[in-house]
N, C-alpha and C positions, 0 to 999 in steps of 0.2 A: 489455654494451650500454651506449651512451652514453645514459643516462637524461636527464641535464642538457644539453639541446641548446644548442649555441652560437648557433643561429639559429631563433628561435621562430616559424617559419611566418608567420602573418599578423600576429602581435604585432610582428614586426620593423619594420613600417611605422609604428608609433606613435612619437611624439617625446615627451620629457619636457616638463613645464610649465616656466615661466620661474623659478618660486620655488625656493628652495634645498631646501626640504623635499619638494617635488614631485620634484626630481631625485634625492634620496636614496631616496625611496620607489620611483621608477621603477627605479633600479639594483637594488634589493633584489628587486622583483617580476619585472621583464622581463629582467634580466641575470643569467643562472644561473652565470656564471663567478666569483662571489664567494662567499665562505664563508657570509655571511648569506643570499645568494640561494639557495644550494644547501639550506641549512636550511629556508628558507621553502617551497621546492619539495617537500622531503621531508615536511614536516608536511602540506602540502596533498594529496600522494599518499597518505599513510596515511589521511587523512580521507575522501578520495574512495573508496578501497577499502572502508574500514570502513562508510561509509554506504550504499554499493551492497549489501553484506552485510546490513546492517540491513533495507534494503527488501525483499530476497529473503526473509529469515527472517520478516518480517512477513506474508507470504503463506502461510507454513506454519502451519496452524491450532494444532496442539499448542504450538509455540514462542510463537505469539502470545498463546494463552490463558494461558500460564505467565509470560511476560515482557513483556507488552504495555507495562506502565508504563515498564520499562526501555528498551524499544525507542523508545517516544515520546520520552522524555527525551534519548536519544541523538540522535534525529532532529532535535530542536530545537537541540542542541549543534551538530551539523553544519551546520544551516541558518544559525545565527549565524556560524559560522566563514566559510561561503561568502558570506554577505551582507556581512561586513566585507571579504572579499577583493575582492568585486565593487565595492564603494564606493571602495576603495584604488585599484583599476585605473582607475576613472573619474576619481578626483581627481588622479592624478598624470600623466595624459597631457594633451598639448596640445589635442587634438580629442576630447572624451569621447563625442560623439555618433558619430563615426566608429568608435570602439571598440565602442559599444553596438550598432551596426548589423552589425559584423563577425561572423564565424562564432563565434568564442570569446566575444564579447559576449552573443550570443543563447544560447549554451550556458550561460554563467554565470547569466543571468536564468532560465533554465528550471530550474537547479538549485536556486533558492530560492523562485521564484513559487508553485509548487503548495502549499507548506506554509502560507504566508500566505494564500492564497485559501480554504484549508480553514477558517480561522477565520471566514470570511464565510459559508460555506455549512454551517450547522449543522443545517438542518431535514431531516426525513426524505425530502423530495421531491428532495433533492440527493445522495442516497446514491450513485446511479451516477456522477454528475460527480465526487464526492469520490474514489471508487475510481479513476477515470481520472487525476485529479490525483496521486494517490498513486503510480501506476504511472509517471507522467511524470517522477518523480524519478530513474528509472533512467537518464535522460539524463545524469546526473552522470558516468557512465562515459566519456562523450566528452571530459570535461575532461582525462583522462589523456593524451590525444593531444598536448596542448600540451607534455608533459614527455618525449615519447619522440622523440629526434632522428631515429631510423631511419624514422619516418613520413613524413619528407620524400622519402626514396627510393621508398618504396612508393607515395606519391601520384603522384610524378613518372613512375614506371613505368606506373602505371594510366592516366595521361593519355596518355602516349606510345603505349600499346597500345590506346587506346579505339576508335579507327577500325577497326583490324584485328579486334578482339573484336566490334564492332558487325556488321561484315560477316559474320563467322563465325556470329553468333547469328542473323542474318537468314537465312542458308542453313540452319541447323539448324531454324528455325521453318517454313521452306518444306517441308523433308523431313518433319517431324512431321505437317504438314497433308496432303501427299501420302500418306504411310503410313497415316494415319489414315482417309483417304477409301478407300484400297484395302482396308484391314481391314474397313470397313464394308461394302463390296460383297461381300468374300469370306466373311466370317463370318456377318453379318446380325444380326438381333434375337435368334435362338435361342441365340447364344453370349455375349449380354450386350452386343453392340456395337449398342445401340439407336438411336444417332444418331451423326452425324459429330463433333460436339463431344466425345461420350463416347469415341469411337473415337480422337480426337486426344489426349484424357486418357490413354488407354491407351498410345499411342504415345510420349508424353512419359515416363511412368513406365517403360516398357520401354527407351527410348533412353538414359536416365540411369542405367540398371541398377539402378533402385530395386526394381521388381518387387513391387507389393503383393499381387498374386494375386486381386484382387477380380474382374477380368475375365481370362479365359483363352481362347485360340482352341482350337477343337475340330476343325477340319479339317486335313488334312495340308498343304494349301497355306498356311493361316493360320500353322500352326507353323513351316513353312519360312521365311515372311516375318518371323515374330517372331525366329527365330534370327539372320537377317541383321541385323535392327535391333539386337538385343543385342550382336552383334559389333562393329557400327558404333559402338555406345555407348562402348566402350573408346577408340576414336580420338577421339571427339568430347570426352571428358574431357581427353585428353592434348593436343590441340591448343591450346586457349586457355591451359593452363598453361605450355606451352612458349613461347607468344608473351610472356606476362607475365614468365616467368623470364628470357628474353633481354632484354627491356626493363629489367628490374630490374638485371641484370648492367651494362648500359649506364649506367644512373642511378647505380649505386654507383661505376663507374669515373669518371664525370664529376665526381661529388662529391669523389673523391680528388684529382682534378686542381685543384679550386678552391683548396685550401690551398697557397699560394705562400710560399716562403721569401724575404723582402725582401733578405737578405744574399747568399745564394748562388744564388737563383733555383730552387731544387729544388722538384719537385712530386711528385705521387703519394704523398702522405701519408694516414695514416687521417683520416676525417672528424672525429673528436674529438681529433686531435693538436693540442696547443698550442705544441710547439717542433719545429724542424727535426730530422729524423732524421740529417742529415748534418753540419751545423755547430752545432746547438743553439740557434739564435737563435729568437726568438718568431715564430710563423707569421702571415702575413696572410691572412685568409679573405675571398676576393672577394665572396662573396654577403653577408657581414656588412656590407661597406662599401656594397653597392649598395641594402641594404634601409633 
């Protein structure tokens, strides 16, 4: 898997500052094709994963009671690392506010802000707010998306198939409402179908093949209808999966065509290829130049 993406999603739109130190920091942070840049990304990936584990372990009471001090110190260490990273990113780009308002700028801020806010909310009346702030740290996992090149293909496929999936979901919602209303009329309150919304809830649970079993049809007609809904459920799961898989295949194919050899003009290289598979020359990535 190409972890060190050649084209960093929204970050590719940023430009380095005019100062020499800004350009050096920009290359290290935003350009992952350098040894120092790869090392920087590797350190951050390890820090992100470790911090998410620390947040999860903090919610496990036996672990928290035994290692609370260690977890808190580790949390502050990760916060300092992410704060330095955030400040470096803001300082090396030509338009800091543009980066701060971007998706990754907001994620970077959410990664450090809760820890600092906890220092201001020390009273007992802020206990619930402090708990919410601690859980918000889990947003750090979103920082990993920056370092996974395949996320480009996944996002592109999702956007391409969004309209088809929306139409499909609308059709499913319509079916759920219809089946829920029918089951309310067929079964009635005696079988637990006390209202149309509750019957719609049962229809959703049945159509998605979850089947909690808290509401079950008792009449023969109701059981026949539920059997039809369950059979339809398998097709409903398969259709959006097929739509998304087809769009993902197209996105990957388009990405392979983006890598063009300037010497022989060959295309259809792997998305993370640096050299032409035919002549060995360095490849020209069109999307890198456009960003």
